[in-house]
Structures are given as C-alpha cells and as structure tokens.
C-alpha positions as CSV (number, residue, x, y, z in Angstrom):
1,M,82.7,22.2,19.5
2,S,85.9,22.6,17.3
3,S,87.6,26.0,17.0
4,G,89.5,25.2,13.8
5,R,88.8,26.6,10.3
6,S,87.1,24.5,7.7
7,P,89.1,23.5,4.5
8,M,86.8,25.7,2.4
9,T,87.5,28.8,4.6
10,V,91.3,28.2,4.2
11,F,91.0,27.7,0.5
12,L,89.0,30.9,0.0
13,A,91.4,32.9,2.2
14,V,94.5,31.7,0.2
15,T,92.8,32.3,-3.1
16,G,91.6,35.8,-2.1
17,G,95.1,36.7,-1.0
18,V,96.7,35.6,-4.3
19,I,94.2,37.6,-6.3
20,L,94.6,40.7,-4.1
21,T,98.4,40.6,-4.4
22,G,98.2,40.4,-8.1
23,L,95.8,43.3,-8.4
24,I,98.0,45.4,-6.1
25,L,101.1,44.7,-8.1
26,F,99.7,44.9,-11.6
27,A,96.4,46.7,-11.7
28,P,95.8,50.5,-11.2
29,W,94.6,51.5,-7.8
30,W,91.0,52.5,-8.9
31,V,90.6,48.9,-9.9
32,W,92.0,46.9,-7.0
33,V,90.8,49.1,-4.1
34,P,87.0,48.5,-4.7
35,L,87.6,44.9,-5.6
36,T,89.7,44.3,-2.5
37,G,86.9,45.7,-0.3
38,A,84.3,43.4,-1.9
39,I,86.5,40.4,-1.4
40,A,87.1,41.3,2.3
41,V,83.3,41.6,2.9
42,F,82.6,38.3,1.2
43,L,85.3,36.5,3.2
44,L,83.9,38.0,6.5
45,V,80.4,36.8,5.8
46,R,81.5,33.4,4.8
47,T,83.7,33.0,7.9
48,V,80.8,33.9,10.2
49,M,78.4,31.5,8.5
50,S,81.0,28.7,8.7
51,D,81.4,29.3,12.4
52,R,77.7,29.0,13.0
53,A,77.4,25.8,11.0
54,S,80.4,24.2,12.7
55,R,79.0,25.0,16.1
56,R,75.5,23.6,15.1
57,L,73.8,26.6,16.6
58,P,70.3,27.1,15.0
59,L,69.2,30.6,14.3
60,F,65.8,30.0,16.1
61,D,64.2,27.1,18.0
62,P,61.4,25.4,15.9
63,D,58.1,24.4,17.4
64,P,57.3,20.7,17.7
65,P,55.5,19.1,14.7
66,Y,51.6,19.3,14.7
67,D,49.8,16.0,14.4
68,P,46.1,16.5,13.4
69,S,45.0,12.9,14.0
70,P,43.3,12.3,17.4
71,P,44.7,9.8,19.8
72,P,43.4,6.3,19.1
73,V,40.3,5.3,21.0
74,E,40.1,1.9,22.6
75,R,36.9,0.1,21.7
76,R,35.6,-2.9,23.5
77,Q,32.9,-5.4,22.6
78,E,30.2,-7.3,24.6
79,P,27.9,-9.9,22.8
80,I,24.2,-10.3,23.8
81,T,21.9,-13.1,22.5
82,N,18.1,-13.6,22.4
83,V,17.1,-10.8,24.7
84,Q,13.3,-10.4,24.8
85,L,12.1,-6.9,23.8
86,P,8.4,-5.9,23.9
87,S,6.3,-5.4,20.8
88,E,3.1,-3.4,20.1
89,C,1.0,-6.5,20.7
90,P,0.8,-7.9,24.3
91,D,2.3,-11.3,24.9
92,Y,4.4,-11.1,21.7
93,C,8.1,-10.3,22.2
94,F,11.0,-10.0,19.8
95,L,14.3,-11.8,20.4
96,F,17.2,-9.4,20.0
97,S,20.8,-10.3,19.4
98,A,23.8,-8.1,18.7
99,T,27.4,-7.2,19.5
100,V,27.6,-4.1,21.7
101,V,30.7,-1.9,20.9
102,W,31.6,0.7,23.5
103,S,34.4,2.9,24.7
104,P,34.8,5.2,27.7
105,R,34.5,8.9,27.2
106,Q,37.7,11.0,27.5
107,N,38.4,12.5,31.0
108,V,36.0,10.0,32.6
109,M,37.7,8.0,35.3
110,V,35.0,5.6,36.5
111,E,36.2,2.3,35.2
112,T,37.4,1.3,38.6
113,T,34.0,2.0,40.3
114,A,31.5,0.9,37.6
115,N,30.8,-2.0,35.2
116,M,31.2,-0.2,32.0
117,A,30.2,-3.2,29.8
118,A,26.9,-3.5,31.7
119,L,26.3,0.2,31.2
120,A,26.9,-0.1,27.5
121,V,24.6,-3.1,27.1
122,D,21.8,-1.4,29.1
123,D,22.1,1.7,26.9
124,V,21.8,-0.2,23.7
125,L,18.8,-2.3,25.0
126,R,17.1,0.9,26.0
127,R,17.5,2.4,22.6
128,A,16.3,-0.8,20.9
129,R,13.3,-1.1,23.3
130,E,12.1,2.4,22.5
131,I,11.6,1.3,18.9
132,T,10.3,-2.3,19.2
133,E,7.5,-1.5,21.7
134,K,5.8,0.6,19.0
135,R,6.1,-1.9,16.2
136,D,3.8,-4.7,15.0
137,P,5.4,-8.1,15.5
138,R,4.3,-9.2,12.0
139,E,6.7,-6.6,10.6
140,V,9.8,-8.2,12.3
141,S,11.9,-8.1,9.1
142,L,11.4,-4.4,8.7
143,V,12.0,-3.7,12.4
144,R,15.3,-5.6,12.1
145,Y,16.7,-3.3,9.5
146,E,15.4,-0.2,11.3
147,L,17.2,-1.3,14.5
148,G,20.4,-1.9,12.5
149,G,20.3,1.7,11.3
150,V,19.5,3.3,14.6
151,L,22.0,1.4,16.7
152,A,24.8,1.8,14.1
153,R,25.8,5.2,15.5
154,M,28.0,5.8,18.6
155,Q,26.0,7.7,21.3
156,A,26.7,8.7,24.8
157,D,24.8,6.9,27.5
158,R,22.5,8.8,29.9
159,G,25.2,9.0,32.5
160,G,27.8,10.4,30.1
161,C,30.3,7.7,31.1
162,L,30.7,6.0,27.7
163,E,29.7,5.8,24.1
164,A,28.0,2.7,22.7
165,M,26.6,1.2,19.5
166,A,25.6,-2.2,18.2
167,E,26.9,-4.4,15.3
168,S,25.5,-7.6,13.8
169,V,22.0,-6.8,14.8
170,D,19.5,-9.6,14.6
171,L,15.8,-9.6,15.5
172,V,13.4,-12.6,15.2
173,L,10.1,-13.9,16.6
174,P,9.8,-17.2,18.5
175,E,8.7,-19.9,16.1
176,E,5.4,-20.6,17.9
177,D,4.5,-16.9,17.9
178,R,5.2,-16.7,14.2
179,H,2.9,-19.6,13.5
180,R,0.1,-18.1,15.7
181,L,0.3,-14.8,13.8
182,E,0.1,-16.6,10.5
183,E,-3.0,-18.5,11.6
184,L,-4.6,-15.3,12.8
185,A,-3.9,-13.6,9.5
186,T,-5.5,-16.5,7.6
187,V,-8.6,-16.3,9.8
188,R,-8.9,-12.5,9.3
189,K,-8.6,-13.0,5.5
190,K,-11.4,-15.6,5.5
191,K,-13.5,-13.4,7.7
192,D,-13.1,-10.5,5.3
193,V,-14.2,-12.7,2.4
194,W,-17.1,-14.1,4.4
195,E,-18.2,-10.5,5.4
196,H,-18.2,-9.3,1.8
197,G,-20.2,-12.4,0.8
198,R,-22.7,-11.8,3.6
199,K,-23.2,-8.2,2.6
200,F,-23.6,-9.2,-1.1
201,E,-26.2,-11.8,-0.1
202,Q,-28.0,-9.3,2.1
203,S,-28.1,-6.7,-0.7
204,K,-29.5,-9.4,-3.0
205,R,-32.2,-10.4,-0.6
206,E,-33.3,-6.8,-0.1
207,Y,-33.4,-6.3,-3.9
208,L,-35.5,-9.5,-4.4
209,S,-37.9,-8.9,-1.4
210,Q,-38.3,-5.1,-1.7
211,D,-38.2,-4.7,-5.4
212,V,-38.6,-7.9,-7.5
213,L,-41.0,-9.8,-5.3
214,K,-42.7,-6.8,-3.7
215,D,-46.0,-8.0,-5.3
216,P,-47.0,-10.5,-8.0
217,G,-47.2,-7.7,-10.6
218,S,-43.6,-6.6,-9.9
219,A,-42.4,-10.2,-10.1
220,V,-44.1,-10.7,-13.5
221,V,-42.6,-7.4,-14.9
222,W,-39.2,-8.5,-13.6
223,H,-39.5,-11.9,-15.2
224,L,-40.6,-10.4,-18.5
225,A,-37.7,-7.9,-18.5
226,R,-35.2,-10.8,-18.1
227,N,-36.9,-13.0,-20.6
228,D,-38.4,-10.6,-23.2
229,D,-38.0,-13.2,-25.9
230,Q,-40.1,-15.7,-24.0
231,V,-43.4,-14.0,-23.5
232,E,-45.5,-17.1,-23.4
233,K,-43.3,-18.6,-20.8
234,T,-43.7,-15.5,-18.7
235,V,-47.5,-15.8,-19.0
236,N,-47.3,-19.5,-18.0
237,D,-45.2,-18.6,-15.0
238,I,-47.5,-16.1,-13.5
239,G,-48.8,-18.6,-10.9
240,L,-45.3,-19.5,-9.8
241,L,-44.3,-15.8,-9.5
242,A,-47.4,-15.1,-7.5
243,K,-46.5,-17.9,-5.0
244,L,-42.9,-16.6,-4.8
245,S,-44.1,-13.1,-4.1
246,S,-46.5,-14.2,-1.4
247,A,-44.0,-16.4,0.3
248,A,-41.4,-13.7,0.2
249,N,-43.7,-11.2,1.9
250,N,-45.4,-13.7,4.3
251,H,-49.0,-13.1,3.1
252,E,-51.6,-14.9,1.2
253,I,-51.8,-14.9,-2.6
254,P,-53.9,-12.0,-3.8
255,E,-57.3,-13.1,-5.0
256,T,-56.7,-11.7,-8.5
257,F,-53.8,-14.2,-9.0
258,M,-55.2,-17.2,-7.2
259,R,-56.8,-18.5,-10.5
260,Y,-53.2,-18.9,-11.9
261,V,-52.2,-21.3,-9.1
262,P,-53.4,-24.8,-10.2
263,E,-53.5,-26.4,-6.7
264,F,-56.2,-24.0,-5.5
265,G,-59.3,-26.0,-6.5
266,S,-61.6,-23.3,-5.2
267,A,-59.8,-20.5,-7.0
268,P,-62.0,-18.0,-8.7
269,S,-63.1,-19.0,-12.1
270,D,-63.3,-16.9,-15.2
271,D,-66.9,-16.0,-14.3
272,H,-65.6,-14.2,-11.2
273,I,-63.1,-12.2,-13.2
274,F,-65.1,-11.5,-16.4
275,G,-68.6,-11.7,-15.1
276,N,-69.7,-14.6,-17.4
277,G,-68.4,-17.8,-18.9
278,H,-66.6,-16.0,-21.7
279,S,-64.5,-12.9,-22.1
280,P,-66.4,-9.8,-23.0
281,N,-65.7,-10.5,-26.7
282,G,-66.6,-14.2,-26.4
283,Y,-63.1,-15.6,-26.8
284,G,-62.3,-16.8,-23.3
285,P,-62.7,-20.7,-23.1
286,Q,-64.1,-22.2,-19.9
287,D,-62.3,-25.5,-20.0
288,D,-59.1,-26.2,-18.0
289,E,-56.8,-26.1,-21.0
290,K,-56.1,-22.4,-21.4
291,T,-53.8,-21.0,-24.0
292,G,-51.2,-18.3,-23.6
293,A,-53.7,-15.7,-25.0
294,D,-56.2,-16.8,-22.3
295,H,-53.7,-16.2,-19.5
296,F,-52.5,-12.9,-20.9
297,E,-56.1,-11.7,-21.4
298,A,-56.9,-12.6,-17.7
299,F,-53.8,-10.8,-16.5
300,V,-54.5,-7.6,-18.6
301,R,-58.2,-7.4,-17.6
302,A,-57.2,-7.9,-13.9
303,E,-54.5,-5.3,-13.8
304,F,-56.1,-2.9,-16.3
305,P,-59.9,-3.2,-15.9
306,E,-60.6,0.0,-17.7
307,D,-60.1,0.1,-21.5
308,G,-57.7,3.0,-22.1
309,Q,-54.6,4.0,-23.9
310,D,-52.2,2.2,-21.5
311,R,-54.0,-1.1,-21.9
312,R,-54.2,-0.8,-25.7
313,L,-50.5,0.1,-25.8
314,L,-49.6,-2.9,-23.6
315,V,-51.6,-5.2,-25.8
316,K,-50.1,-3.9,-29.0
317,R,-46.5,-4.1,-27.7
318,M,-47.1,-7.7,-26.5
319,A,-48.5,-8.7,-29.8
320,L,-45.6,-7.2,-31.7
321,A,-43.1,-8.9,-29.4
322,I,-44.9,-12.3,-30.0
323,A,-45.0,-11.7,-33.7
324,K,-41.2,-11.2,-33.8
325,Q,-41.0,-14.8,-32.6
326,D,-43.0,-16.0,-35.6
327,R,-46.1,-16.6,-33.5
328,H,-48.5,-14.5,-35.7
329,D,-51.6,-16.6,-34.8
330,L,-51.1,-15.9,-31.1
331,A,-50.4,-12.2,-31.7
332,N,-53.6,-11.9,-33.8
333,D,-55.6,-13.8,-31.2
334,I,-54.5,-11.4,-28.5
335,L,-55.4,-8.3,-30.7
336,R,-58.9,-9.8,-31.5
337,R,-59.7,-10.4,-27.8
338,F,-59.3,-6.7,-27.0
339,D,-60.9,-5.4,-30.2
340,P,-58.5,-2.5,-30.7
341,P,-59.9,0.7,-32.4
342,D,-59.6,1.1,-36.1
343,D,-56.5,3.3,-35.9
344,A,-54.7,0.8,-33.7
345,Q,-55.7,-2.1,-36.1
346,D,-54.5,-0.1,-39.1
347,Q,-51.1,0.5,-37.3
348,W,-50.9,-3.2,-36.5
349,D,-51.6,-4.1,-40.2
350,A,-48.9,-1.6,-41.3
351,D,-46.4,-3.1,-38.8
352,Q,-47.3,-6.6,-40.1
353,E,-46.6,-5.6,-43.6
354,G,-43.4,-4.0,-42.6
C-alpha cells in the first residue's frame, strides 16, 4: 500500500491554506475564526476517506451472492420397444414403446452398486401395466394418450433411488389381434340385429296366434277391420280364414264354418244351419252359386242365432258400408233377409235419402 498523499488532497490543502491566510489578513476575526474551523474539519474528513480508499480497505465484508437456481440435474435416457403389456381381455396384449428418461435422486450414492437404467425402465413399465391391465384392447387409441399423460411426470421409483418418466409413448395392438377384434365386433353386431328380428317375429307370431287367429270369428273381424272397404271380399274369404285359424291352433275347423270350405264335400248344408232348404224368410238359395248376401246371412245366423239389437245393428252397419260402395242392391238384399222392424227400416230409408 502507498503512504503518499493523493493529488486531490494536496490541492485541497494548498487551496485551504491560501483562503485561510487571506481571511486572517483581511477579514475580521469573527468571520475567519468559524470559517477556519469548518475548513479544518472538512480537510480532516477528506484526508481520512482518501486514506481508506488508497489502502482498499472495505468498511465491511459483503456476503457471497445468492443464486436461486438449483444445480443442474443430469438426465439420462433409455429406449424400449414393443414390450408386451396385459389388457383387460385374456390373450390380447398391447405393444408398448417409449423413451425412458431418468435421473438419480440427490444424496443417493448407489450408481456403483445398481443398474439405474434397469430400475428406471422397470418403474415406467410398472406404472404403464397398472393402467393397461384394466383397459379394453379395442380402445387402444384412447389408452395410448392416457399413458402419455400419466408417464409424462417425473416420479420416484419404489426404492427411492431415482426419478423416471417416459417420452414418445406409443401403444399398438398386433395386427392379427386387431383383425380378430374387428371380426368379433362384426359378428356381435349381426347377432344383435338377428336377435331384434327374432324378437319381432316372435311378437308377431304371438299376435297372430293368440289374437288374430284365435278362432275363425276373430280372424273374420280382423280381416274386416283391415279391409273395411271390401266387405264382399271378406265374406268370400271366410272359408280361408277358418282354415288359417284352425291350422294356427292345431284343431279341426268348427262345424259352423265347415260349410264355407269348398273342399269339404260332406260339409253341412243350409238345411243343417237354417232348418230347411231356405232361409227363414225364404231368400236363401240351395244351389252351389251363393252370393255375398248368402254368405253374410249364414255367418250372421250362425254367430247371432237370436234376433236381437246386436244382430240388427250389425246388419244395418254392414248394409250401410256396402251402400257406400254403390252396391245398393246387395245392401237392400241383406236388409230384406233379416226383415228389420219398421223403425229400423225407416232409419234405413232416411239414411238412403241422405
């Protein structure tokens, strides 16, 4: 260290001496005495500070600078390819590929006694297997992204020796397994369609056998409801409906309806049904060529043997339905056969005029 004075100190000392000499010689004492004291104090402080600066002696020892960033962590990588991982379905495995990234934990000195890369790979595979063994192999694309999210975080292994994660995660199914699953899905879809068709067919059979074809009368009513504008056709089809009903229920055709089936040569004649060769009013022909009115009359007298309000109402409605088809002769013939009372005939005439 140098013991000499700095040029600034010498300059201040000389300048102060000149000013002080001038004040003593020319200024009154009450002026130069205080000013001389102030200059002396200033020069003293300045001299002390210059000495410290020249010697480079700090006033206090500063602390070393604080660095908030952690020390860099050395990360290492280990690739794995096409490792089989179990799925929810037996015999179907995923193929897992990724890059395992790992680093030893601080204050752990086991690298010389353990294969750290193998520990990292085992830990990543364990985490991946916990997910895949609960997933459907048909959802491989969704499971791939799920694994990418789960394995993207650094986690300590079970032994606490290192932290590991996985990058570039890929998950696929073997090609032959993928084709098998597609074929099974197609079969399941076809089976579902077939099952719905079978249930529909079964429901339709129950409807026909237990409702529509329960007996010939139900079959005739069903046919008339579906073809209300073809009354004569319904009457002509009574024999066919009787055969259908009997076949559906595995029993013989009722005797009442056997006369409507042409192939039964020994079927009961009109005499068996009406008691003579004509209808009670004398309109029923005995020859083989029967009209729609003949068939309808036989049906009504067989199903409604007693003359009552139900039979008169059925006859009237049937006549009205036939008249709407411009078959007035047939409608009048049906009414005459059953000889409706005067009030019914008057109502029929009024409906005709309307």
